[in-house]
All heavy atoms as TSV, in Angstrom:
chain	resi	resn	atom	element	x	y	z
A	1	MET	N	N	-42.696	-215.524	-118.281
A	1	MET	CA	C	-42.598	-215.597	-119.731
A	1	MET	C	C	-41.146	-215.859	-120.131
A	1	MET	O	O	-40.233	-215.228	-119.616
A	1	MET	CB	C	-43.103	-214.291	-120.351
A	1	MET	CG	C	-43.073	-214.303	-121.873
A	1	MET	SD	S	-43.455	-212.710	-122.643
A	1	MET	CE	C	-45.190	-212.639	-122.387
A	2	ALA	N	N	-40.944	-216.764	-121.034
A	2	ALA	CA	C	-39.593	-217.107	-121.486
A	2	ALA	C	C	-39.021	-215.999	-122.372
A	2	ALA	O	O	-39.743	-215.398	-123.161
A	2	ALA	CB	C	-39.620	-218.418	-122.252
A	3	ARG	N	N	-37.750	-215.759	-122.201
A	3	ARG	CA	C	-37.066	-214.764	-123.041
A	3	ARG	C	C	-36.762	-215.352	-124.402
A	3	ARG	O	O	-36.390	-216.509	-124.511
A	3	ARG	CB	C	-35.755	-214.339	-122.395
A	3	ARG	CG	C	-35.966	-213.356	-121.279
A	3	ARG	CD	C	-34.715	-212.616	-120.953
A	3	ARG	NE	N	-34.266	-211.886	-122.120
A	3	ARG	CZ	C	-33.031	-211.437	-122.305
A	3	ARG	NH1	N	-32.127	-211.649	-121.410
A	3	ARG	NH2	N	-32.706	-210.798	-123.393
A	4	VAL	N	N	-36.879	-214.541	-125.431
A	4	VAL	CA	C	-36.524	-214.958	-126.781
A	4	VAL	C	C	-35.040	-214.654	-126.972
A	4	VAL	O	O	-34.592	-213.544	-126.719
A	4	VAL	CB	C	-37.368	-214.192	-127.827
A	4	VAL	CG1	C	-36.965	-214.578	-129.234
A	4	VAL	CG2	C	-38.849	-214.438	-127.607
A	5	PRO	N	N	-34.246	-215.644	-127.416
A	5	PRO	CA	C	-32.818	-215.403	-127.627
A	5	PRO	C	C	-32.568	-214.243	-128.592
A	5	PRO	O	O	-33.369	-213.979	-129.493
A	5	PRO	CB	C	-32.334	-216.728	-128.228
A	5	PRO	CG	C	-33.333	-217.736	-127.808
A	5	PRO	CD	C	-34.639	-217.016	-127.732
A	6	GLU	N	N	-31.446	-213.575	-128.402
A	6	GLU	CA	C	-31.127	-212.399	-129.222
A	6	GLU	C	C	-30.803	-212.721	-130.673
A	6	GLU	O	O	-30.769	-211.822	-131.500
A	6	GLU	CB	C	-29.969	-211.622	-128.593
A	6	GLU	CG	C	-30.370	-210.931	-127.321
A	6	GLU	CD	C	-29.356	-209.905	-126.854
A	6	GLU	OE1	O	-28.448	-209.543	-127.630
A	6	GLU	OE2	O	-29.489	-209.464	-125.708
A	7	ASP	N	N	-30.565	-213.997	-130.995
A	7	ASP	CA	C	-30.264	-214.326	-132.384
A	7	ASP	C	C	-31.497	-214.800	-133.164
A	7	ASP	O	O	-31.383	-215.359	-134.234
A	7	ASP	CB	C	-29.134	-215.358	-132.478
A	7	ASP	CG	C	-29.452	-216.663	-131.763
A	7	ASP	OD1	O	-30.473	-216.735	-131.044
A	7	ASP	OD2	O	-28.679	-217.617	-131.918
A	8	VAL	N	N	-32.689	-214.517	-132.627
A	8	VAL	CA	C	-33.929	-214.799	-133.348
A	8	VAL	C	C	-34.345	-213.513	-134.053
A	8	VAL	O	O	-34.549	-212.477	-133.422
A	8	VAL	CB	C	-35.048	-215.279	-132.389
A	8	VAL	CG1	C	-36.365	-215.419	-133.129
A	8	VAL	CG2	C	-34.661	-216.611	-131.766
A	9	GLY	N	N	-34.434	-213.569	-135.372
A	9	GLY	CA	C	-34.797	-212.407	-136.160
A	9	GLY	C	C	-36.303	-212.236	-136.270
A	9	GLY	O	O	-37.065	-213.127	-135.936
A	10	CYS	N	N	-36.720	-211.072	-136.753
A	10	CYS	CA	C	-38.142	-210.777	-136.917
A	10	CYS	C	C	-38.402	-210.301	-138.344
A	10	CYS	O	O	-37.716	-209.425	-138.852
A	10	CYS	CB	C	-38.570	-209.705	-135.931
A	10	CYS	SG	S	-40.316	-209.271	-136.092
A	11	LYS	N	N	-39.423	-210.891	-138.964
A	11	LYS	CA	C	-39.780	-210.531	-140.343
A	11	LYS	C	C	-41.006	-209.624	-140.409
A	11	LYS	O	O	-41.608	-209.469	-141.457
A	11	LYS	CB	C	-40.003	-211.793	-141.161
A	11	LYS	CG	C	-41.136	-212.669	-140.650
A	11	LYS	CD	C	-41.260	-213.917	-141.483
A	11	LYS	CE	C	-42.343	-214.824	-140.900
A	11	LYS	NZ	N	-42.465	-216.057	-141.646
A	12	ASN	N	N	-41.368	-209.001	-139.305
A	12	ASN	CA	C	-42.555	-208.154	-139.251
A	12	ASN	C	C	-42.262	-206.806	-139.911
A	12	ASN	O	O	-41.657	-205.929	-139.311
A	12	ASN	CB	C	-42.986	-207.977	-137.793
A	12	ASN	CG	C	-44.277	-207.210	-137.651
A	12	ASN	OD1	O	-44.774	-206.637	-138.598
A	12	ASN	ND2	N	-44.819	-207.191	-136.450
A	13	GLU	N	N	-42.736	-206.614	-141.127
A	13	GLU	CA	C	-42.466	-205.388	-141.880
A	13	GLU	C	C	-43.385	-204.227	-141.510
A	13	GLU	O	O	-43.150	-203.106	-141.942
A	13	GLU	CB	C	-42.591	-205.668	-143.387
A	13	GLU	CG	C	-41.504	-206.565	-143.939
A	13	GLU	CD	C	-40.139	-205.881	-144.028
A	13	GLU	OE1	O	-40.080	-204.648	-144.086
A	13	GLU	OE2	O	-39.140	-206.613	-144.030
A	14	ILE	N	N	-44.458	-204.472	-140.737
A	14	ILE	CA	C	-45.370	-203.385	-140.398
A	14	ILE	C	C	-45.108	-202.769	-139.024
A	14	ILE	O	O	-45.675	-201.744	-138.691
A	14	ILE	CB	C	-46.855	-203.832	-140.475
A	14	ILE	CG1	C	-47.168	-204.897	-139.427
A	14	ILE	CG2	C	-47.212	-204.276	-141.870
A	14	ILE	CD1	C	-48.650	-205.133	-139.208
A	15	CYS	N	N	-44.237	-203.378	-138.247
A	15	CYS	CA	C	-43.965	-202.898	-136.892
A	15	CYS	C	C	-43.426	-201.466	-136.918
A	15	CYS	O	O	-42.532	-201.144	-137.705
A	15	CYS	CB	C	-42.959	-203.821	-136.208
A	15	CYS	SG	S	-42.563	-203.322	-134.515
A	16	ILE	N	N	-43.943	-200.627	-136.036
A	16	ILE	CA	C	-43.516	-199.229	-135.973
A	16	ILE	C	C	-42.030	-199.086	-135.612
A	16	ILE	O	O	-41.369	-198.130	-136.013
A	16	ILE	CB	C	-44.410	-198.430	-134.995
A	16	ILE	CG1	C	-44.186	-196.936	-135.157
A	16	ILE	CG2	C	-44.183	-198.880	-133.565
A	16	ILE	CD1	C	-45.201	-196.070	-134.451
A	17	LYS	N	N	-41.474	-200.058	-134.879
A	17	LYS	CA	C	-40.081	-199.979	-134.442
A	17	LYS	C	C	-39.129	-200.818	-135.287
A	17	LYS	O	O	-37.977	-200.993	-134.912
A	17	LYS	CB	C	-39.976	-200.409	-132.976
A	17	LYS	CG	C	-40.618	-199.427	-132.027
A	17	LYS	CD	C	-40.223	-199.736	-130.619
A	17	LYS	CE	C	-40.618	-198.612	-129.699
A	17	LYS	NZ	N	-39.986	-198.740	-128.398
A	18	LYS	N	N	-39.564	-201.324	-136.429
A	18	LYS	CA	C	-38.726	-202.237	-137.226
A	18	LYS	C	C	-37.381	-201.635	-137.620
A	18	LYS	O	O	-36.391	-202.340	-137.663
A	18	LYS	CB	C	-39.480	-202.725	-138.468
A	18	LYS	CG	C	-39.701	-201.678	-139.519
A	18	LYS	CD	C	-40.456	-202.264	-140.694
A	18	LYS	CE	C	-40.623	-201.299	-141.820
A	18	LYS	NZ	N	-41.327	-200.076	-141.490
A	19	ASP	N	N	-37.329	-200.341	-137.881
A	19	ASP	CA	C	-36.073	-199.714	-138.306
A	19	ASP	C	C	-35.094	-199.511	-137.148
A	19	ASP	O	O	-33.916	-199.271	-137.377
A	19	ASP	CB	C	-36.355	-198.377	-138.984
A	19	ASP	CG	C	-37.128	-198.551	-140.286
A	19	ASP	OD1	O	-36.980	-199.599	-140.942
A	19	ASP	OD2	O	-37.893	-197.640	-140.642
A	20	GLU	N	N	-35.574	-199.619	-135.924
A	20	GLU	CA	C	-34.738	-199.440	-134.738
A	20	GLU	C	C	-34.367	-200.770	-134.098
A	20	GLU	O	O	-33.641	-200.800	-133.104
A	20	GLU	CB	C	-35.502	-198.623	-133.696
A	20	GLU	CG	C	-36.015	-197.292	-134.177
A	20	GLU	CD	C	-37.045	-196.710	-133.218
A	20	GLU	OE1	O	-36.882	-196.881	-131.999
A	20	GLU	OE2	O	-38.011	-196.107	-133.687
A	21	CYS	N	N	-34.870	-201.884	-134.634
A	21	CYS	CA	C	-34.770	-203.168	-133.953
A	21	CYS	C	C	-33.661	-204.070	-134.492
A	21	CYS	O	O	-33.548	-204.283	-135.700
A	21	CYS	CB	C	-36.114	-203.890	-134.056
A	21	CYS	SG	S	-36.205	-205.412	-133.107
A	22	LYS	N	N	-32.884	-204.601	-133.589
A	22	LYS	CA	C	-31.810	-205.538	-133.950
A	22	LYS	C	C	-32.373	-206.811	-134.586
A	22	LYS	O	O	-31.762	-207.396	-135.470
A	22	LYS	CB	C	-31.009	-205.871	-132.702
A	22	LYS	CG	C	-29.853	-206.807	-132.930
A	22	LYS	CD	C	-29.115	-207.034	-131.629
A	22	LYS	CE	C	-28.065	-208.107	-131.768
A	22	LYS	NZ	N	-27.391	-208.368	-130.496
A	23	ARG	N	N	-33.551	-207.251	-134.154
A	23	ARG	CA	C	-34.157	-208.463	-134.723
A	23	ARG	C	C	-34.454	-208.301	-136.213
A	23	ARG	O	O	-34.252	-209.209	-136.997
A	23	ARG	CB	C	-35.429	-208.827	-133.970
A	23	ARG	CG	C	-35.164	-209.250	-132.554
A	23	ARG	CD	C	-36.394	-209.858	-131.913
A	23	ARG	NE	N	-36.206	-210.067	-130.503
A	23	ARG	CZ	C	-35.524	-211.059	-129.961
A	23	ARG	NH1	N	-34.939	-211.949	-130.720
A	23	ARG	NH2	N	-35.397	-211.174	-128.661
A	24	GLN	N	N	-34.940	-207.144	-136.618
A	24	GLN	CA	C	-35.210	-206.877	-138.029
A	24	GLN	C	C	-33.889	-206.835	-138.825
A	24	GLN	O	O	-33.790	-207.354	-139.924
A	24	GLN	CB	C	-35.960	-205.550	-138.172
A	24	GLN	CG	C	-36.332	-205.184	-139.571
A	24	GLN	CD	C	-37.541	-205.926	-140.105
A	24	GLN	OE1	O	-37.676	-206.021	-141.302
A	24	GLN	NE2	N	-38.409	-206.451	-139.275
A	25	GLU	N	N	-32.874	-206.244	-138.225
A	25	GLU	CA	C	-31.563	-206.148	-138.861
A	25	GLU	C	C	-30.959	-207.541	-139.121
A	25	GLU	O	O	-30.493	-207.819	-140.225
A	25	GLU	CB	C	-30.629	-205.324	-137.985
A	25	GLU	CG	C	-29.262	-205.122	-138.566
A	25	GLU	CD	C	-28.423	-204.231	-137.675
A	25	GLU	OE1	O	-28.182	-204.610	-136.504
A	25	GLU	OE2	O	-28.008	-203.166	-138.153
A	26	ILE	N	N	-30.995	-208.436	-138.129
A	26	ILE	CA	C	-30.415	-209.762	-138.337
A	26	ILE	C	C	-31.269	-210.615	-139.275
A	26	ILE	O	O	-30.760	-211.506	-139.932
A	26	ILE	CB	C	-30.104	-210.502	-137.018
A	26	ILE	CG1	C	-31.346	-210.855	-136.234
A	26	ILE	CG2	C	-29.114	-209.711	-136.176
A	26	ILE	CD1	C	-31.105	-211.756	-135.031
A	27	TYR	N	N	-32.563	-210.325	-139.355
A	27	TYR	CA	C	-33.420	-210.988	-140.355
A	27	TYR	C	C	-32.985	-210.571	-141.755
A	27	TYR	O	O	-32.790	-211.402	-142.636
A	27	TYR	CB	C	-34.889	-210.634	-140.107
A	27	TYR	CG	C	-35.788	-210.911	-141.277
A	27	TYR	CD1	C	-36.025	-212.215	-141.703
A	27	TYR	CD2	C	-36.405	-209.878	-141.968
A	27	TYR	CE1	C	-36.852	-212.474	-142.788
A	27	TYR	CE2	C	-37.226	-210.133	-143.037
A	27	TYR	CZ	C	-37.456	-211.428	-143.448
A	27	TYR	OH	O	-38.270	-211.669	-144.529
A	28	LYS	N	N	-32.811	-209.266	-141.961
A	28	LYS	CA	C	-32.473	-208.761	-143.294
A	28	LYS	C	C	-31.061	-209.144	-143.733
A	28	LYS	O	O	-30.829	-209.388	-144.907
A	28	LYS	CB	C	-32.659	-207.248	-143.339
A	28	LYS	CG	C	-34.117	-206.885	-143.296
A	28	LYS	CD	C	-34.342	-205.435	-143.570
A	28	LYS	CE	C	-35.836	-205.202	-143.603
A	28	LYS	NZ	N	-36.214	-204.109	-144.432
A	29	ASN	N	N	-30.097	-209.226	-142.807
A	29	ASN	CA	C	-28.741	-209.583	-143.217
A	29	ASN	C	C	-28.480	-211.090	-143.131
A	29	ASN	O	O	-27.364	-211.543	-143.297
A	29	ASN	CB	C	-27.682	-208.768	-142.460
A	29	ASN	CG	C	-27.564	-209.132	-140.997
A	29	ASN	OD1	O	-27.989	-210.193	-140.548
A	29	ASN	ND2	N	-26.991	-208.227	-140.229
A	30	LYS	N	N	-29.574	-211.849	-142.845
A	30	LYS	CA	C	-29.555	-213.314	-142.871
A	30	LYS	C	C	-28.596	-213.949	-141.854
A	30	LYS	O	O	-28.045	-215.002	-142.097
A	30	LYS	CB	C	-29.261	-213.821	-144.281
A	30	LYS	CG	C	-30.320	-213.442	-145.290
A	30	LYS	CD	C	-29.990	-213.971	-146.655
A	30	LYS	CE	C	-31.053	-213.784	-147.676
A	30	LYS	NZ	N	-31.656	-212.576	-147.927
A	31	THR	N	N	-28.415	-213.289	-140.706
A	31	THR	CA	C	-27.590	-213.882	-139.654
A	31	THR	C	C	-28.433	-214.452	-138.514
A	31	THR	O	O	-27.885	-214.932	-137.530
A	31	THR	CB	C	-26.582	-212.852	-139.090
A	31	THR	OG1	O	-27.304	-211.747	-138.562
A	31	THR	CG2	C	-25.610	-212.397	-140.163
A	32	ALA	N	N	-29.749	-214.422	-138.655
A	32	ALA	CA	C	-30.637	-214.948	-137.613
A	32	ALA	C	C	-30.602	-216.474	-137.599
A	32	ALA	O	O	-30.627	-217.119	-138.634
A	32	ALA	CB	C	-32.060	-214.466	-137.856
A	33	ARG	N	N	-30.556	-217.033	-136.412
A	33	ARG	CA	C	-30.611	-218.486	-136.240
A	33	ARG	C	C	-32.003	-218.991	-136.576
A	33	ARG	O	O	-32.178	-220.096	-137.085
A	33	ARG	CB	C	-30.261	-218.810	-134.786
A	33	ARG	CG	C	-30.642	-220.201	-134.326
A	33	ARG	CD	C	-30.227	-220.458	-132.897
A	33	ARG	NE	N	-30.923	-219.676	-131.905
A	33	ARG	CZ	C	-32.085	-220.014	-131.344
A	33	ARG	NH1	N	-32.690	-221.120	-131.696
A	33	ARG	NH2	N	-32.628	-219.256	-130.425
A	34	GLU	N	N	-32.991	-218.185	-136.285
A	34	GLU	CA	C	-34.395	-218.531	-136.487
A	34	GLU	C	C	-35.128	-217.224	-136.787
A	34	GLU	O	O	-34.711	-216.167	-136.347
A	34	GLU	CB	C	-34.926	-219.145	-135.191
A	34	GLU	CG	C	-36.322	-219.656	-135.228
A	34	GLU	CD	C	-36.730	-220.266	-133.885
A	34	GLU	OE1	O	-35.850	-220.562	-133.043
A	34	GLU	OE2	O	-37.937	-220.421	-133.685
A	35	VAL	N	N	-36.213	-217.280	-137.549
A	35	VAL	CA	C	-36.973	-216.078	-137.890
A	35	VAL	C	C	-38.427	-216.261	-137.470
A	35	VAL	O	O	-39.031	-217.292	-137.748
A	35	VAL	CB	C	-36.890	-215.784	-139.407
A	35	VAL	CG1	C	-37.754	-214.591	-139.775
A	35	VAL	CG2	C	-35.461	-215.543	-139.832
A	36	LYS	N	N	-38.950	-215.247	-136.808
A	36	LYS	CA	C	-40.350	-215.248	-136.372
A	36	LYS	C	C	-40.960	-213.895	-136.693
A	36	LYS	O	O	-40.278	-212.994	-137.158
A	36	LYS	CB	C	-40.438	-215.499	-134.868
A	36	LYS	CG	C	-39.959	-216.866	-134.457
A	36	LYS	CD	C	-40.199	-217.109	-132.994
A	36	LYS	CE	C	-39.776	-218.524	-132.629
A	36	LYS	NZ	N	-40.156	-218.881	-131.265
A	37	SER	N	N	-42.243	-213.775	-136.445
A	37	SER	CA	C	-42.922	-212.493	-136.545
A	37	SER	C	C	-43.589	-212.241	-135.209
A	37	SER	O	O	-44.380	-213.045	-134.741
A	37	SER	CB	C	-43.966	-212.530	-137.667
A	37	SER	OG	O	-44.572	-211.272	-137.805
A	38	PHE	N	N	-43.228	-211.149	-134.561
A	38	PHE	CA	C	-43.757	-210.842	-133.251
A	38	PHE	C	C	-44.942	-209.885	-133.386
A	38	PHE	O	O	-45.315	-209.508	-134.473
A	38	PHE	CB	C	-42.642	-210.286	-132.362
A	38	PHE	CG	C	-41.513	-211.266	-132.179
A	38	PHE	CD1	C	-40.325	-211.131	-132.890
A	38	PHE	CD2	C	-41.657	-212.346	-131.330
A	38	PHE	CE1	C	-39.297	-212.052	-132.738
A	38	PHE	CE2	C	-40.634	-213.277	-131.165
A	38	PHE	CZ	C	-39.447	-213.120	-131.876
A	39	GLY	N	N	-45.517	-209.451	-132.286
A	39	GLY	CA	C	-46.790	-208.739	-132.312
A	39	GLY	C	C	-46.782	-207.248	-132.550
A	39	GLY	O	O	-47.788	-206.604	-132.298
A	40	GLY	N	N	-45.709	-206.685	-133.030
A	40	GLY	CA	C	-45.711	-205.247	-133.289
A	40	GLY	C	C	-46.652	-204.894	-134.431
A	40	GLY	O	O	-46.946	-205.715	-135.286
A	41	ASN	N	N	-47.119	-203.638	-134.432
A	41	ASN	CA	C	-47.981	-203.184	-135.527
A	41	ASN	C	C	-47.656	-201.739	-135.872
A	41	ASN	O	O	-46.658	-201.203	-135.413
A	41	ASN	CB	C	-49.459	-203.392	-135.174
A	41	ASN	CG	C	-49.893	-202.642	-133.932
A	41	ASN	OD1	O	-49.527	-201.489	-133.713
A	41	ASN	ND2	N	-50.659	-203.301	-133.078
A	42	GLU	N	N	-48.520	-201.095	-136.649
A	42	GLU	CA	C	-48.254	-199.725	-137.097
A	42	GLU	C	C	-48.264	-198.704	-135.959
A	42	GLU	O	O	-47.769	-197.602	-136.100
A	42	GLU	CB	C	-49.291	-199.281	-138.144
A	42	GLU	CG	C	-49.267	-200.084	-139.422
A	42	GLU	CD	C	-50.281	-201.240	-139.384
A	42	GLU	OE1	O	-50.722	-201.664	-138.289
A	42	GLU	OE2	O	-50.617	-201.743	-140.465
A	43	GLU	N	N	-48.838	-199.094	-134.815
A	43	GLU	CA	C	-48.989	-198.163	-133.711
A	43	GLU	C	C	-48.100	-198.460	-132.511
A	43	GLU	O	O	-47.883	-197.596	-131.676
A	43	GLU	CB	C	-50.447	-198.155	-133.264
A	43	GLU	CG	C	-51.364	-197.655	-134.363
A	43	GLU	CD	C	-52.827	-197.999	-134.103
A	43	GLU	OE1	O	-53.136	-198.572	-133.045
A	43	GLU	OE2	O	-53.639	-197.691	-134.984
A	44	LYS	N	N	-47.600	-199.715	-132.409
A	44	LYS	CA	C	-46.756	-200.050	-131.253
A	44	LYS	C	C	-45.776	-201.156	-131.607
A	44	LYS	O	O	-45.988	-201.927	-132.524
A	44	LYS	CB	C	-47.607	-200.485	-130.062
A	44	LYS	CG	C	-48.329	-201.793	-130.287
A	44	LYS	CD	C	-49.090	-202.201	-129.038
A	44	LYS	CE	C	-49.707	-203.558	-129.180
A	44	LYS	NZ	N	-48.809	-204.679	-129.053
A	45	GLY	N	N	-44.691	-201.199	-130.849
A	45	GLY	CA	C	-43.715	-202.265	-131.016
A	45	GLY	C	C	-44.115	-203.484	-130.190
A	45	GLY	O	O	-45.049	-203.435	-129.394
A	46	CYS	N	N	-43.413	-204.573	-130.370
A	46	CYS	CA	C	-43.706	-205.801	-129.622
A	46	CYS	C	C	-42.903	-205.824	-128.324
A	46	CYS	O	O	-42.050	-204.972	-128.088
A	46	CYS	CB	C	-43.357	-207.024	-130.462
A	46	CYS	SG	S	-41.583	-207.314	-130.600
A	47	GLY	N	N	-43.110	-206.832	-127.520
A	47	GLY	CA	C	-42.370	-206.981	-126.271
A	47	GLY	C	C	-41.036	-207.687	-126.450
A	47	GLY	O	O	-40.334	-207.944	-125.481
A	48	LYS	N	N	-40.640	-208.004	-127.689
A	48	LYS	CA	C	-39.399	-208.732	-127.972
A	48	LYS	C	C	-38.355	-207.832	-128.645
A	48	LYS	O	O	-37.341	-208.290	-129.134
A	48	LYS	CB	C	-39.669	-209.929	-128.890
A	48	LYS	CG	C	-40.822	-210.807	-128.457
A	48	LYS	CD	C	-40.608	-211.433	-127.099
A	48	LYS	CE	C	-41.760	-212.358	-126.753
A	48	LYS	NZ	N	-42.126	-212.325	-125.368
A	49	PHE	N	N	-38.616	-206.540	-128.677
A	49	PHE	CA	C	-37.759	-205.539	-129.310
A	49	PHE	C	C	-36.373	-205.492	-128.666
A	49	PHE	O	O	-36.239	-205.529	-127.448
A	49	PHE	CB	C	-38.453	-204.176	-129.178
A	49	PHE	CG	C	-37.628	-203.000	-129.611
A	49	PHE	CD1	C	-37.527	-202.674	-130.945
A	49	PHE	CD2	C	-36.979	-202.219	-128.683
A	49	PHE	CE1	C	-36.774	-201.575	-131.354
A	49	PHE	CE2	C	-36.231	-201.127	-129.074
A	49	PHE	CZ	C	-36.133	-200.812	-130.409
A	50	ILE	N	N	-35.346	-205.412	-129.491
A	50	ILE	CA	C	-33.963	-205.202	-129.016
A	50	ILE	C	C	-33.408	-204.003	-129.793
A	50	ILE	O	O	-33.348	-204.047	-131.024
A	50	ILE	CB	C	-33.064	-206.420	-129.291
A	50	ILE	CG1	C	-33.616	-207.667	-128.603
A	50	ILE	CG2	C	-31.635	-206.137	-128.831
A	50	ILE	CD1	C	-32.848	-208.942	-128.954
A	51	PRO	N	N	-32.995	-202.928	-129.119
A	51	PRO	CA	C	-32.439	-201.771	-129.816
A	51	PRO	C	C	-31.184	-202.138	-130.596
A	51	PRO	O	O	-30.363	-202.921	-130.126
A	51	PRO	CB	C	-32.099	-200.782	-128.688
A	51	PRO	CG	C	-32.844	-201.265	-127.498
A	51	PRO	CD	C	-33.043	-202.735	-127.669
A	52	LYS	N	N	-31.018	-201.585	-131.785
A	52	LYS	CA	C	-29.834	-201.848	-132.614
A	52	LYS	C	C	-28.555	-201.405	-131.946
A	52	LYS	O	O	-27.538	-202.048	-132.071
A	52	LYS	CB	C	-29.950	-201.097	-133.954
A	52	LYS	CG	C	-30.791	-201.771	-134.963
A	52	LYS	CD	C	-30.682	-200.993	-136.259
A	52	LYS	CE	C	-31.569	-201.542	-137.320
A	52	LYS	NZ	N	-31.441	-200.765	-138.559
A	53	ASN	N	N	-28.587	-200.297	-131.228
A	53	ASN	CA	C	-27.365	-199.731	-130.655
A	53	ASN	C	C	-27.062	-200.254	-129.258
A	53	ASN	O	O	-26.220	-199.707	-128.570
A	53	ASN	CB	C	-27.446	-198.213	-130.633
A	53	ASN	CG	C	-28.609	-197.703	-129.800
A	53	ASN	OD1	O	-29.388	-198.463	-129.244
A	53	ASN	ND2	N	-28.734	-196.393	-129.731
A	54	GLU	N	N	-27.732	-201.323	-128.821
A	54	GLU	CA	C	-27.477	-201.873	-127.488
A	54	GLU	C	C	-26.024	-202.333	-127.364
A	54	GLU	O	O	-25.501	-203.015	-128.230
A	54	GLU	CB	C	-28.412	-203.060	-127.235
A	54	GLU	CG	C	-28.341	-203.581	-125.828
A	54	GLU	CD	C	-29.352	-204.681	-125.579
A	54	GLU	OE1	O	-29.009	-205.843	-125.854
A	54	GLU	OE2	O	-30.464	-204.373	-125.132
A	55	GLY	N	N	-25.386	-201.914	-126.307
A	55	GLY	CA	C	-24.006	-202.327	-126.061
A	55	GLY	C	C	-22.961	-201.474	-126.750
A	55	GLY	O	O	-21.786	-201.752	-126.690
A	56	LYS	N	N	-23.365	-200.399	-127.412
A	56	LYS	CA	C	-22.402	-199.527	-128.097
A	56	LYS	C	C	-22.178	-198.259	-127.323
A	56	LYS	O	O	-22.946	-197.834	-126.550
A	56	LYS	CB	C	-22.903	-199.168	-129.509
A	56	LYS	CG	C	-22.830	-200.343	-130.431
A	56	LYS	CD	C	-23.241	-199.943	-131.822
A	56	LYS	CE	C	-23.194	-201.126	-132.743
A	56	LYS	NZ	N	-23.635	-200.824	-134.068
């Protein structure tokens, strides 16, 4: 499976992990190169999740 670049944002507002995800953050602050919606839902996150605090 191909990796999704880290500068692709996510507009999925129902994902359980949206508040912890770097993809949601770059979508909201408009720094995403591209915006998609991944498969997260109210019960689980998607496989494209990136923690906000990664590298800190």
